[in-house]
C-alpha positions as CSV (number, residue, x, y, z in Angstrom):
1,M,7.7,8.4,23.3
2,F,10.1,4.4,23.8
3,T,11.5,4.7,27.1
4,R,14.3,1.8,26.0
5,I,16.6,0.8,23.4
6,L,17.2,-2.6,23.3
7,V,20.6,-3.3,21.0
8,P,21.7,-6.6,19.7
9,L,25.4,-7.1,18.4
10,D,27.5,-9.9,17.6
11,G,30.5,-8.5,17.9
12,S,30.6,-7.4,13.7
13,E,31.3,-4.3,12.3
14,L,28.2,-4.6,10.2
15,A,25.9,-5.1,13.2
16,E,27.3,-1.8,14.3
17,Q,25.7,0.2,11.8
18,S,22.5,0.2,14.1
19,L,24.7,2.5,16.3
20,P,24.6,5.4,14.9
21,F,20.7,5.2,15.0
22,V,20.6,4.4,18.3
23,R,23.0,7.5,18.9
24,L,20.8,9.7,17.1
25,L,17.8,8.4,19.1
26,A,19.7,8.4,22.7
27,S,21.1,12.2,22.3
28,A,17.2,13.6,21.1
29,S,15.2,12.0,23.8
30,K,18.0,10.6,26.6
31,I,16.3,6.8,26.9
32,S,18.4,4.5,28.0
33,I,20.2,2.1,26.4
34,D,20.6,-1.8,26.7
35,L,23.3,-3.3,24.9
36,I,23.3,-6.9,24.6
37,S,25.1,-10.5,22.8
38,V,24.1,-13.7,22.8
39,F,26.4,-16.6,22.1
40,S,25.7,-19.6,21.0
41,S,25.6,-22.7,23.2
42,V,28.7,-24.7,23.5
43,P,28.7,-27.3,20.6
44,P,29.2,-30.6,21.9
45,G,32.4,-32.5,21.6
46,L,34.2,-28.5,21.7
47,A,34.6,-28.9,25.9
48,E,38.2,-31.8,26.4
49,P,38.0,-32.5,29.9
50,E,41.2,-34.0,29.4
51,H,42.7,-30.7,29.4
52,G,41.0,-28.8,31.9
53,L,38.1,-27.5,29.9
54,Y,34.4,-28.0,30.2
55,E,31.9,-26.4,29.0
56,T,31.1,-23.9,31.8
57,Q,34.6,-23.0,31.4
58,I,34.2,-22.6,27.7
59,A,30.8,-20.2,27.8
60,A,32.2,-18.2,31.4
61,S,35.4,-17.3,28.1
62,F,32.6,-16.4,25.9
63,R,30.5,-14.3,28.1
64,D,33.2,-12.1,29.3
65,N,34.8,-11.8,25.9
66,S,31.2,-10.7,24.9
67,V,30.8,-8.0,28.0
68,E,34.4,-7.4,27.2
69,Y,32.8,-6.0,23.6
70,L,30.0,-4.6,24.9
71,D,31.8,-2.2,27.4
72,R,33.7,-1.1,24.8
73,I,31.1,-0.1,22.5
74,K,29.1,1.7,25.5
75,A,32.3,4.0,25.7
76,T,31.9,5.4,22.7
77,L,28.0,6.1,23.5
78,S,28.7,7.9,26.6
79,D,28.0,11.3,25.0
80,T,24.4,10.9,24.2
81,G,23.3,11.6,27.7
82,A,21.7,8.3,27.8
83,T,22.5,6.1,30.8
84,V,23.7,2.7,29.1
85,S,23.8,-1.1,30.1
86,C,25.6,-3.8,28.8
87,A,24.5,-8.5,29.2
88,A,25.5,-11.6,27.2
89,H,23.2,-14.4,27.6
90,E,23.8,-17.5,25.9
91,G,21.6,-19.8,23.9
92,N,19.6,-18.1,20.7
93,P,19.9,-14.7,19.6
94,A,16.0,-14.3,18.3
95,D,14.5,-15.5,21.6
96,H,16.8,-13.7,23.6
97,I,16.3,-10.8,21.7
98,I,12.4,-11.2,22.4
99,N,12.0,-12.0,25.6
100,E,15.0,-8.7,26.9
101,A,12.5,-6.5,24.9
102,E,9.2,-7.6,26.7
103,K,10.3,-7.1,30.3
104,A,9.9,-3.3,29.6
105,A,7.2,-1.2,28.0
106,N,7.8,0.7,25.5
107,T,10.8,-0.5,24.0
108,L,12.4,-0.3,21.3
109,I,14.3,-3.0,19.2
110,V,16.9,-1.6,17.3
111,M,19.2,-4.1,14.6
112,A,20.7,-4.6,11.6
113,T,19.8,-6.4,8.6
114,H,23.3,-8.4,8.3
115,G,26.1,-9.7,10.5
116,R,28.4,-12.6,10.0
117,S,28.3,-15.8,11.2
118,G,30.4,-18.0,12.7
119,I,30.9,-19.1,17.2
120,G,29.3,-15.7,18.9
121,R,28.8,-13.8,15.9
122,W,24.9,-14.6,14.0
123,L,23.4,-14.6,10.6
124,M,22.3,-11.2,11.1
125,G,19.6,-11.5,8.7
126,S,17.7,-14.6,10.0
127,V,18.0,-13.1,13.4
128,T,16.8,-10.2,12.5
129,D,14.0,-12.2,10.2
130,K,13.1,-14.1,13.3
131,V,12.7,-10.9,15.6
132,L,10.3,-9.4,13.2
133,H,7.8,-11.9,12.9
134,G,8.0,-12.6,16.8
135,T,8.1,-9.5,18.4
136,A,4.7,-7.2,19.6
137,N,7.8,-4.1,20.0
138,P,8.4,-1.8,18.1
139,L,11.5,-2.6,16.1
140,L,13.6,-0.6,14.2
141,V,15.8,-2.3,10.9
142,T,18.9,-0.7,9.6
143,H,20.9,-1.7,6.6
144,S,24.4,-2.6,7.1
145,R,26.5,-2.3,4.1
146,D,29.7,-4.5,3.7
147,G,32.9,-2.9,3.6
148,G,33.4,-1.7,7.5
149,A,31.3,0.5,10.0
150,Q,29.9,3.1,8.8
151,S,30.2,6.8,9.5
152,S,29.5,7.2,13.7
153,E,27.0,10.0,12.4
154,V,23.5,9.6,10.5
155,S,21.1,12.1,9.4
156,L,17.4,11.6,9.2
157,K,14.9,14.4,7.9
158,N,11.9,12.9,6.9
159,V,9.7,9.3,8.2
160,I,7.4,8.1,5.3
161,I,4.3,7.0,6.9
162,P,2.0,4.6,4.4
163,L,-1.1,3.8,5.4
164,D,-3.6,1.9,4.0
165,G,-7.2,3.2,5.2
166,S,-7.4,0.8,8.2
167,N,-7.4,1.1,11.6
168,L,-4.6,-1.3,11.8
169,A,-2.6,0.5,9.4
170,E,-2.6,3.5,11.7
171,Q,-1.6,1.7,14.5
172,I,2.1,2.9,13.6
173,L,0.9,6.3,14.3
174,P,1.3,6.7,18.3
175,H,4.7,5.3,17.7
176,A,6.1,7.0,14.3
177,I,4.8,10.2,15.4
178,P,6.7,11.1,18.8
179,L,9.6,9.6,17.0
180,A,9.4,12.1,14.3
181,Q,8.6,14.6,16.9
182,A,11.8,14.6,19.1
183,L,14.2,14.0,15.9
184,R,12.5,17.1,14.2
185,L,11.4,15.2,11.3
186,N,9.4,15.9,8.6
187,I,6.1,13.5,8.5
188,I,4.9,12.3,4.9
189,L,1.6,10.3,5.0
190,T,1.7,8.2,2.4
191,R,-1.4,6.2,0.6
192,V,-1.2,4.0,-2.5
193,T,-4.2,3.1,-5.0
194,P,-4.0,0.4,-7.6
195,S,-2.8,0.2,-11.1
196,A,-5.3,-0.3,-14.0
197,D,-2.9,-4.2,-13.9
198,E,-3.7,-4.4,-10.1
199,Y,-7.1,-3.0,-10.6
200,Y,-8.1,-5.8,-12.9
201,R,-6.8,-8.7,-12.0
202,F,-8.5,-7.9,-8.1
203,M,-11.4,-8.3,-9.7
204,D,-11.2,-11.3,-11.9
205,Q,-10.2,-13.1,-8.4
206,A,-13.0,-11.6,-7.1
207,M,-15.6,-13.2,-9.8
208,T,-18.2,-10.4,-9.3
209,A,-19.5,-8.9,-12.5
210,S,-21.2,-5.9,-12.0
211,I,-18.2,-4.7,-10.0
212,S,-15.5,-5.7,-12.5
213,S,-17.9,-4.3,-15.2
214,E,-16.7,-1.1,-13.7
215,R,-14.0,0.8,-16.0
216,Y,-10.5,1.4,-14.3
217,E,-10.8,5.3,-14.9
218,D,-14.0,4.8,-13.2
219,Y,-12.5,3.5,-10.1
220,A,-9.7,5.1,-9.9
221,S,-11.4,9.1,-10.0
222,E,-13.2,7.5,-6.9
223,A,-10.2,5.7,-5.5
224,D,-8.1,8.6,-5.9
225,A,-10.6,11.4,-3.8
226,D,-11.5,8.9,-1.4
227,A,-7.6,8.7,-1.1
228,T,-7.2,11.9,-0.3
229,S,-9.7,13.0,1.4
230,Y,-8.8,10.0,4.4
231,L,-5.2,11.6,4.0
232,D,-6.2,14.8,4.7
233,Q,-8.7,13.8,7.6
234,V,-5.4,12.0,9.3
235,Q,-3.3,15.1,8.3
236,A,-6.2,17.3,10.5
237,R,-6.0,15.0,13.2
238,L,-2.3,15.3,13.7
239,A,-3.5,18.7,13.8
240,K,-5.4,19.4,16.3
241,D,-2.7,17.5,18.6
242,D,-0.4,20.3,17.1
243,V,1.8,17.7,14.7
244,T,1.7,20.6,11.6
245,Q,5.0,19.6,10.2
246,V,2.4,17.1,7.9
247,E,2.7,16.4,4.0
248,T,0.4,14.0,1.8
249,R,1.2,11.6,-0.7
250,L,-1.2,10.1,-3.0
251,M,0.4,7.3,-5.8
252,R,-0.9,5.0,-8.1
253,G,0.8,0.7,-8.2
254,S,2.1,-1.9,-6.2
255,A,1.9,-1.1,-2.6
256,A,5.4,-1.8,-2.4
257,D,7.1,-0.5,-5.1
258,A,5.3,2.4,-5.1
259,I,6.6,3.1,-1.2
260,L,10.1,1.6,-2.2
261,D,10.0,4.5,-5.4
262,L,9.1,6.9,-2.5
263,A,11.8,5.5,-0.2
264,D,14.9,5.3,-2.7
265,G,14.1,9.0,-3.9
266,T,13.8,10.6,-0.3
267,P,16.9,10.5,1.0
268,D,17.6,10.8,5.2
269,S,14.6,9.2,5.7
270,L,12.8,6.9,7.9
271,V,9.6,4.2,6.9
272,A,7.7,3.6,9.8
273,L,4.4,1.2,9.3
274,T,2.7,-1.7,10.8
275,T,3.0,-5.6,9.9
276,H,-0.6,-6.3,9.7
277,G,-3.6,-4.3,7.2
278,R,-6.8,-5.5,5.2
279,S,-6.0,-7.2,1.9
280,G,-8.3,-6.2,-0.5
281,I,-9.0,-3.7,-3.7
282,G,-7.3,-0.4,-2.2
283,R,-5.8,-2.1,0.4
284,W,-3.0,-4.0,1.3
285,V,-1.5,-7.1,3.0
286,M,0.6,-4.7,5.1
287,G,2.8,-8.2,6.5
288,S,4.2,-8.3,2.9
289,V,4.7,-4.4,2.4
290,A,6.8,-4.7,5.4
291,D,8.7,-7.7,4.6
292,R,9.8,-6.2,1.0
293,L,10.8,-2.8,2.3
294,V,12.8,-4.3,5.1
295,R,14.3,-6.5,2.9
296,H,15.2,-4.3,-0.3
297,S,14.8,-0.4,0.9
298,G,18.2,1.3,2.2
299,L,16.7,3.0,4.6
300,P,15.9,2.7,8.4
301,V,12.3,0.6,8.2
302,L,10.2,1.2,12.0
303,V,7.9,-1.7,11.9
304,I,5.2,-2.9,14.9
305,R,2.9,-5.6,14.9
306,A,-0.4,-4.9,14.4
307,Q,-2.9,-5.6,17.0
308,V,-5.9,-6.7,15.7
C-alpha cells in the first residue's frame, strides 16, 4: 500500500478538485499527505530595484503566499487523521513534482487534469501530462470540471483493471489491489479482444498470408476463449491471496473505446492500468490506452509506468 500522498496544488479551485480523493484515501489508510505548490521564477524585469523590489524579495512573497494557501488547505484535511505537511518551491512544476515523489518509496501522486494558468498557477493539464510521462511513481489523475470546487465527498465502489495478457500490464496489480482492499472496492478485471476491423487491419499490416487467411470468426472464438481463461487465472491467483471481491469482463473492439464505454457505464469507479504493454493482435499499446483514458474518461485514473 502507498505510504505517502503527494498533492500538487496551484491555488485554483479546479486543481483542488483532487482533494476529495485525497481525503478518501487518507481517511481509509491514515497515510501521510504532503501538499506542495510550485511557483514560477520571478520573470525578468518584474523586479524594480529602484523601488526596493528585488527578485529574492518577490520570490519570498510568492513563497509566503503559497505556504499560507497550503496551510488553509491543510486545515480542511485535519479530520482525516493523517499527518499533513506543506511546502512551496520555486521553479518548474513538473520537475519539482517528479523529484519530490522520488524522495520516498511508495509515494502516490494525486493531481487534477485542469487548472488555471498565470503567475503562481499552472496550465494544469500540461503539467499533469509531463508528470504522467516523466514519473516512475504511481499517479492518480482526477478530472476537474469548470464551475468551481466539487463536493468535499466522493464515492468509489469499483476499480476497473484493464489487462492485455502481458506481465507488463499486470504490474498494476500490486498497486491497485491493496488500494481496492483499503477502500473496499469491487475489482473488475477487464480484457478486450479485437473487433473484425481491427483483426483484418492487423493482418494486412502483418503481411502474412498463411495467418491472414484465417477467418475472423475462427480467430475470435479462440481469442475469446484464451482471454476468458486468462482472466479466470488472474482471478484465481487473487483468490489465493484472499482477494475475493472480483469479477471479470470480456469485451470486443478497440481497447481504449471499450474501456471508456465500460468506465462511462460504471459510475463511482476508478480505472487502474500501466502505461506500457505489448503491441500486437490481442495486446495493446498500453501507453496510448492510458493516454486516452486520462484525457477522455470522467473517472479518476491510477497509472503506473511498467518496468520493462
